[in-house]
C-alpha positions in Angstrom: 13.7 -47.6 -122.9 15.4 -46.4 -119.7 14.6 -47.9 -116.3 12.2 -46.0 -114.1 11.8 -48.4 -111.2 13.2 -47.4 -107.9 16.0 -49.6 -106.4 14.7 -52.4 -104.3 17.9 -53.7 -102.9 18.2 -51.5 -99.7 21.3 -53.4 -98.6 23.3 -52.5 -101.7 25.8 -49.9 -100.8 25.6 -46.7 -103.1 28.0 -46.4 -105.9 30.8 -43.9 -105.2 31.1 -41.3 -107.8 34.2 -39.3 -108.5 34.8 -36.6 -111.1 37.8 -35.4 -113.0 38.5 -33.4 -116.2 41.3 -34.5 -118.5 42.0 -34.1 -122.3 43.4 -37.4 -123.8 44.4 -37.1 -127.5 42.2 -39.8 -129.2 38.6 -39.6 -130.2 36.7 -43.0 -130.3 34.4 -42.9 -133.2 35.2 -43.0 -137.0 33.3 -40.2 -138.4 31.6 -38.1 -135.7 32.8 -34.6 -135.4 33.5 -32.6 -132.2 30.5 -30.6 -131.2 32.2 -28.9 -128.5 35.5 -28.6 -130.1 37.5 -25.4 -130.7 36.7 -23.0 -133.5 39.2 -20.5 -135.1 41.9 -21.9 -132.8 40.2 -21.2 -129.6 39.6 -24.0 -127.1 36.2 -25.1 -126.1 34.7 -22.8 -123.6 33.9 -23.5 -119.9 30.1 -23.7 -120.9 30.9 -26.7 -123.2 32.8 -28.4 -120.5 30.0 -27.9 -118.0 27.7 -29.4 -120.4 29.8 -32.5 -120.8 30.2 -32.8 -117.0 26.4 -32.5 -116.6 26.0 -35.4 -119.1 28.4 -37.4 -116.8 26.5 -36.6 -113.8 23.2 -37.7 -115.4 24.8 -40.8 -116.6 26.4 -41.6 -113.2 22.9 -41.2 -111.6 21.4 -43.5 -114.0 24.0 -46.2 -113.8 24.0 -45.9 -110.0 20.3 -46.7 -110.0 20.8 -49.7 -112.2 23.6 -51.1 -109.9 21.3 -50.7 -107.0 18.4 -52.5 -108.8 20.8 -55.3 -109.8 22.2 -55.4 -106.3 25.8 -54.8 -107.6 28.7 -52.9 -106.0 30.6 -50.5 -108.2 32.3 -47.2 -108.2 31.5 -44.8 -110.9 34.2 -42.3 -112.3 33.3 -39.4 -114.5 35.7 -37.6 -116.8 35.7 -35.3 -119.8 37.8 -36.7 -122.6 38.4 -34.1 -125.2 35.0 -33.5 -126.7 32.8 -36.1 -124.9 31.8 -37.3 -121.3 33.3 -40.6 -120.3 31.8 -42.7 -117.4 33.6 -45.8 -116.1 32.2 -48.4 -113.7 34.7 -50.4 -111.7 34.4 -52.7 -108.9 33.6 -56.4 -108.2 32.5 -59.0 -110.7 30.9 -56.8 -113.5 31.7 -59.2 -116.5 28.0 -60.0 -117.0 27.6 -56.3 -117.6 30.1 -56.4 -120.4 28.7 -59.5 -122.1 30.2 -61.5 -125.0 32.4 -59.2 -127.1 31.0 -56.2 -125.2 27.5 -56.6 -126.5 25.9 -55.8 -123.1 28.2 -53.0 -122.6 27.2 -51.4 -125.9 23.6 -51.8 -125.1 24.0 -50.1 -121.6 25.9 -47.3 -123.3 23.0 -46.6 -125.6 20.5 -46.8 -122.7 22.7 -44.4 -120.7 22.9 -42.1 -123.7 19.1 -42.2 -123.9 18.8 -41.3 -120.3 21.1 -38.1 -121.0 18.9 -37.3 -124.0 15.8 -37.4 -122.1 17.0 -34.9 -119.5 19.0 -32.6 -121.8 17.2 -32.8 -125.1 20.6 -33.3 -126.9 22.1 -36.3 -128.3 25.2 -37.6 -126.2 28.4 -39.1 -127.4 29.1 -40.3 -124.0 31.5 -43.3 -123.7 30.9 -45.9 -121.1 33.4 -48.4 -119.8 32.7 -51.2 -117.4 35.3 -53.1 -115.6 38.1 -51.8 -117.9 36.9 -53.7 -120.9 37.3 -50.9 -123.3 40.8 -49.9 -122.0 41.8 -53.6 -122.4 40.4 -53.7 -125.9 42.2 -50.4 -126.8 45.6 -52.0 -125.9 44.9 -55.2 -127.9 43.4 -53.5 -131.0 46.4 -51.0 -131.1 48.7 -54.0 -131.1 46.6 -55.7 -133.9 46.7 -52.5 -136.0 50.5 -52.1 -135.7 51.1 -55.8 -136.4 48.7 -55.9 -139.4 50.4 -52.7 -140.8 53.7 -54.4 -140.6 52.5 -57.4 -142.4 51.0 -55.3 -145.1 54.4 -53.3 -145.6 56.1 -56.6 -145.9 53.6 -58.3 -148.2 52.6 -55.3 -150.3 48.9 -56.5 -150.2 45.9 -55.2 -148.5 44.7 -57.0 -145.3 41.0 -57.2 -144.2 40.2 -57.6 -140.5 37.2 -59.1 -138.8 34.2 -57.0 -138.4 34.4 -54.5 -135.5 32.3 -51.8 -133.8 33.0 -48.2 -134.6 34.9 -47.8 -131.4 37.2 -50.8 -132.3 37.7 -49.6 -135.9 38.7 -46.1 -134.8 41.5 -47.6 -132.5 42.8 -49.7 -135.4 42.8 -46.8 -137.9 44.8 -44.8 -135.6 47.4 -47.6 -135.1 47.7 -48.0 -138.8 48.2 -44.2 -139.4 50.8 -44.3 -136.5 52.6 -47.1 -138.5 52.5 -44.8 -141.7 49.9 -46.7 -143.7 46.4 -45.9 -144.8 43.2 -47.8 -143.8 39.5 -47.6 -144.6 36.3 -49.3 -143.6 34.2 -51.3 -145.7 30.9 -53.2 -145.5 27.7 -52.5 -143.7 27.1 -52.7 -139.9 27.5 -55.0 -138.0 29.9 -56.5 -140.6 31.8 -53.4 -141.3 35.5 -54.0 -141.1 38.9 -52.3 -141.4 41.0 -52.8 -144.6 44.7 -51.9 -144.2 46.1 -50.7 -147.6 49.8 -50.9 -148.7 51.6 -47.8 -149.3 
């Protein structure tokens, strides 16, 4: 499913790639474990970090080629966030690469993960963000989770939210837990949703 054609837009400037390593606190899937996580209290080794950085490099190369093919400008930032590679594309008008409710972004993330799988032979949990869409959704959904928890505390009745992606549900679950309540997911994809439960 990955694109294999060479870029034809010679005039398009190459995407700038930068890499950093950090360790934010939150994971962004509901049930996936941490393949490179610490065991017996020992932090993940340098070998695991290098493997995640390699995933980021493969993803950045793949995305750079896609940007060139589409004749789009963009800077690509790579990071290692706790137990996964994270790649962000920032720059000009990238809204059409996000799509309605992030649908195109989700598809591009899966294609990028396939590009990593093709080269490494290992499944990737890489997280892709374009134009800050995921960062913005994180803030909005955290606010939603906190507000819903407050309503449930007041009413004493469970609240069911609209269907969300695993990434979005995880953010809401974390916000509800921060507010001191429990939540669970119900239903089948793509109609799976968060239910906030009273204490």
